[in-house]
N, C-alpha and C positions, 0 to 999 in steps of 0.2 A: 817460747816454742808452742806451748800448749795453744796459744790463741794462732798461730800458723799454723797447724796441725787442722784446727777448727774452718779455719777460714780455707783450708784446700778440699774438707771434705764438703763443704756448703757449693763449691764452684763446682765440683765434680757431682754432686746432687743436682744441681741446676740443668748441667749439661744434659743429664740422664733424662729429667723430665724434657726438657725441650727437644731431644731425641728421640723420645716416646709420642711427642705430640704433633711431629712432623708428618705432614701427608704425602702421598706419592702421587704422580700423574702418570698414567700408562695410555697408550695410543691405540685406536680399532679403524683400521681402514678396508673397505671391502675391497679394491681396486688393487692395493699392495700388500695388503698383509698376508701373514703365515701362523695358523695356530700351533704352530711346530718351533716358533720362536720363545723363548725364555722370556722371563719376568724382565729381566735388566735389559733386555734387546725392547721390549715392548715400551721400554720406558722412553725409548727415542723415538721421534715422531717418524724418522723413515725405516725404522724395522718394527712395523706395527703387530699385531694381534689381528684376525680376520674376521672374529667374531666378539661381539660381547659377551655373550657366554665365558667364551674361554678366559676371559679377563675377569667375569666374576669367582670362576670355580680354581683359580689359581692360589694357591696356599701362598702365594707373597702378597696377594692384594689384602688389605685390611678395612676396617671399619675406617670412615673419613678419608679413605685414596680418591681420586678423580681419575673418571675414564672418558677421555676425549674420543669422541667416534665422529670419521672424517665424513662426507656427504658421499651419497650411497643407498641401495637397499639391501637389508639385513632381515634376517630371522627372528623373532621374538625373543625373550629370554626371563629367566625366572631369578629373580634379584633375592638374594639370599643371606647379602652383607650390606650395611650401610653405607653406601657410596653415594658419591654424585656423578651422573652420567649427564655428558654436555654433549648434545650434538651439534650440526651446521646448520643456520637457519637463513637462509640468503634472499631469496624471492621464492614465487610460485613452482619454479621449475621443478620436477623430482630430481634433475641432473644435480642440483647445487645443495640440496636438502637432506636431512640425515632420516629415513623411511623404514620402518619397520614393517614386514608383512603380514606377522602372524602374532599372537598373543602377548603381551607383558603381563608377569604374573610378578606382585609386589609383596616378596612374605619375609622381609627380612626381622628377626625377631629382635625383642627388647625396644632401646630404644629412648630416647628423652629431646626434649627441647632443644638440646644443641647436638642432638647424635639422630640424623635425620637418612631416610633415602632423599635423593634430591634429584628428579630428573628436568632438564633443562633442553630447551630447543630443536626439539626432535615430533615426529609425526609415527602415529600408529593407524595403519590403514588394512583390515582385515576385511576378505572378502567370501574366503572358503567356508568358516566353521566358527562358532563362538561370538564372544566379545572381544574388544581391542585392549582392554584392560581389565586386571581385577586386583582390586586393594584387598588383602588378607591381614596387613599390618600398619598400626598408626605410626604417628611423628614421620610423617610424609609430604613432600613439595612438589608440586608440578608447576614447574614455569615455563611459560611459551610453550604448551605440549597440546597437539592437535590430536583425538582420538575418535576414529570412526569404524564402524563394523556396519559393511552392508551384507553380510550373512542372516540367513533365517533368523527371526528373534534376536538379532546381535545387540549389544549395546556398547556405547562408547565406554563407560567405565562401570564393572560391577561392584560393589562393595560387599564381600564376604569376611563378616566378624562379628563378634557377640558385643564387644568393648572397642572398637577402633578410637585412637585420640589424637589429636591436632592435626589435620588433615589440612591444609592449605594449596588453593588452587589461584594461582596468578595469570592473568593472561593467555587463558587456555581455551580451547575451542572443541565442543563435544558435537556437533554438526552433522546430521545428513547419517544417522545411524537406522537402522531398520524399526527397532522397538524403541530404547529412549537413548538419551544422551547421559544421563547417570540412573543407574537403578540401586534400588536397598531393598532385598529383599527381605522377607518377614521377620527372619534371622539376626537381621545386621543391627547393630547400636555404635552411636559413633556419638563422642563427646569434645565439642570442638572441632566446627566444619567452617573453615573461611573461603568463600568464591569471589574473586575480585576482577573486574575487567577481563569479563570471558562473555563466550557467544555459547548458547544454548538452543539452537535452531533448525529449523526442516529435519526434526527425527520423527520415524512413522507413527508413533503412537503419544510418546510423552515426552518432555523436556527433562523433568526430574522427577521420578519416580519413587514412593518409599509407601510399601505398603503395610498393614499389620493386619495378622490374625490370628496370633497365640494366646493362648489364655494369660498369660504371664508375660506382658510384652517388652520388649527392649524399647529404647527411645533413641531419637534423634535429636541431642540439647546442644546449648550454647553454638546457634549457627548464625552466620553473618553472609548475607548475601548482595554486593552492591556492585552497580555501574556494571552489571551485565544484560546482554539483550537476551531475549527470547522470542523468536518470530516463527509462526509458518509450524508448529507443533502439531501433529495429527491433522496434515493438509487436507486430508481424504475424511475427515469428519468421522471417524469410527466412533462406535456407542461408548469404547474406555479409549479415553485419550486426553492430555490437558498441557498446556505449558509446565506448571508446576504442581504436582500433587503430594501431600505429604499424608500420613494418616497418624504418624508419631513424633510430631516437632513440639519442642519443647524451647523456653526463651531462644527467641530470633527476633 
């Protein structure tokens, strides 16, 4: 009898662990969505939410969950949870892709190798003000993400944090930005940056720019850039402008 109860306890414990590790999927659709829908309704592709920010803010949406975003144009969002956000990517037409027309701010705290922010198959195209994306926290994967800002001094991605860790870009495009494709201000430190199979081209001044002017500088270390394209950055030959410019690179 004692062994029987032990068996029951183990089964219940396993069921509990399995239940807590299960991720949910929620849907967002610019054409058919309604932000007044409940989280339960938003799990059904037929009754989605209207905006990604509504999904992020919902108390029922937890780290590890998936947000599937239909083709269409959306406002940007501030990501405060470690979620996977998956857009639609079908061809070059805006009618069949997921496009965000204002800044995406990535700032979910914490994180680990297996607890990441993950954005996949989407475009960010900003034309009025600021950068396309800001990275404030690490443990991030961008996969097949295009980021472009044609705003004054706009960058595709601005890094903002003294100790960002484990950032991976795969098959991304950081082209046609007013200033730089990827911009690391002097206060930014990164440990672990991988950029593969990506394009950083046709940016107004720099492809990748990392300045360093502080007395006690931060560092960008453990960097891998492979199978990437850098073409026609600084096309007008400005006095300050390069395809790749680092002032604080180590172990790359």
